[in-house]
Residue, then its C-alpha position, 0 to 999 in steps of 0.5 A: m427450626s421451621w422453614f421460615f427461619f432457614a429462609l431468614i438465615c439464608l437471606l442474611g448470608w447471601g446478602f453479606a455474600d453480595l457485599f463481599y462479592k462487590m468488594g472483591t470485584d475489580e472492574r479493570d479485571r476481565y477475569s474477576h468473575l472467574r477468580i470469584a468462581v474459583w473461591v466459591g468452588l473451593v469453599m463449596g467443594v471442601c464443605s462437600l468433602v467434609m459432609m461426605v465423611l460426617p454421619f447424618d440421618e439417612e433422611l438427610k444423606s443417603p449411603m452413596s457408592l460411587g455409582a449412586l453418587v454419579e447417578n444422583a449427580v445426574k439427577y441434580s445436574p439441571a439445578s446445579l448447572f442453572y445455578i452456576l451459570s446464573m452466579v457466574i453471570g451475576y459476578v460479571g454484572l458486578r463489574y459494570m453496575e452497583i450492587s443495589i442495582v444488580s441484586p434486585v433485578q437478579n432476584a425477581s427470579g424468586g417471584l417467577s420461580a414461585i409461579f412456575m412451581t405452583v403451576y407444576f405442583l398443581i399439574v402433578g397433583r402435589f396440591s389440589s388447589i392454590s389455597e393449600i399453598f397460600d392461606p390469606l396471611t401467606t398470600v399477603g406476605t408473598v405478594l408484598i415480597v414479590f411486589g417489593v423486589i420487582a418494584l425495586a428492580f424497576v426503581e433501580q433501572r430508572l435511577s441508573r438511567e437518570e444518573r447515566q444521563l447526568d454523568p455519561a462518562e462514568k465508567k460504571y455506565r460504559l455499557g449503558a443499557l447492555a449492562l442490564l443484560f447480566p442481571i436479567l440473564y441471572c434472573l432467568f437462569d436462577t428462575l430455572g435453577t430455583s424451580a428445579d430445586g423446588i421440584i427435586l427437593d419437594e418431600e412428596v414429589g421430589l427425586g428422593l434426595g436428602e438435603v445433605d445429598v444436595l449440598i454435596l452434589y452441588g458443592l462437588t459440581f461447583l468444585l469442578f467448575g472452580l478447578v476448570a476456571w483456575i486452570f483457564l486462568w493459569i493458561r491465559e495469564k501464564k501463571p497460577y492464580n493464588p486465591f490465598a493472597k490477603k486481598e483475595l482471602l478477605t473479599k472473595g474468600v469471605a464472600a464464598c463462605c457467606e455463600e455456602f452458609g446461605q446455601v446450607f439454610y436455603v436447601f433446608a428451607m426449599s425442601r420444606n416449603p419451596v413455593v413460599a420460600a423461593p420469593m422470601v429467599a430472593s428478598y436477600c437483595i434487600v439486605s444487599v441494598i442496605l449493606g451497599h448503602l452502609f458500606l459502599k456508600e450507595k445512596l438510597k432514594p425514598a422509592q427504594y426505602a418504600c420497596v425495602l419496607a414492603v419486603i420487610a413487611g411481607i417477611v414479618i407477616i409470613g413469619i408471624n403466620d408461620g408461628l401461628t400455624a406451627 
């Protein structure tokens, strides 16, 4: 299976994760983001422990002693820490803004990280020229995706401002423009995490970690964070948080499973074509917007549809080109 299909499956998984994150977010609960983090850490941690005992090709998972596990965890820590920060900040943002606003702004990081990685790979000699990365069709497709995602972020910001003026008393607008800080900060930290991932996972200049190695390390890191969040909730609320309550399981639990599902395919996509995969994976916000429209009754305007179509066109072009060059 090519990197394109890995990226396509990833964006579908993460799009559904966004939907269930929003469904599991209670704007009256100031610790809602930490409850989500507990579930994500639990699912990722369990999957990591299972992968540690399953047999894999040595190119995917290196034999690890405890010392090697710690050493590799240190190598991967920049990416995992940036990702965890961005995700928790994103969970906070969902308390104040609609999914169709949060997701597009956050995922402008795909275009930024693609630019960052392109510059880095040119500097270290991974490529002698940009033409080695982007052939004409890939360039057209990538430009459409990046343009669509960034344009959608601006469109959502404008629509949010207009709606806030019509109904300033609406709870979801109580932070005003400050609420945009959450998806913007997510975008910045996710850019750093995606760029670090692309460099660490690159098959030629990377740090020699296999795809399964990365999934294990990231999952264990998030498990540790989730455990800390669970202890914090216990201390603050004087009682242990039960993540297995039905409501929590059907929203936060499902979201965490979709997150891990997408994460698996994301790692394989980034290891094979990090520069082009990054903006394509970031376009999962289009899936989030469509799902928000279908299930959360968030309305779409003509400008939003235009952005969605631009991203879809870009994905189709890259997919066709990937098939032609395979």
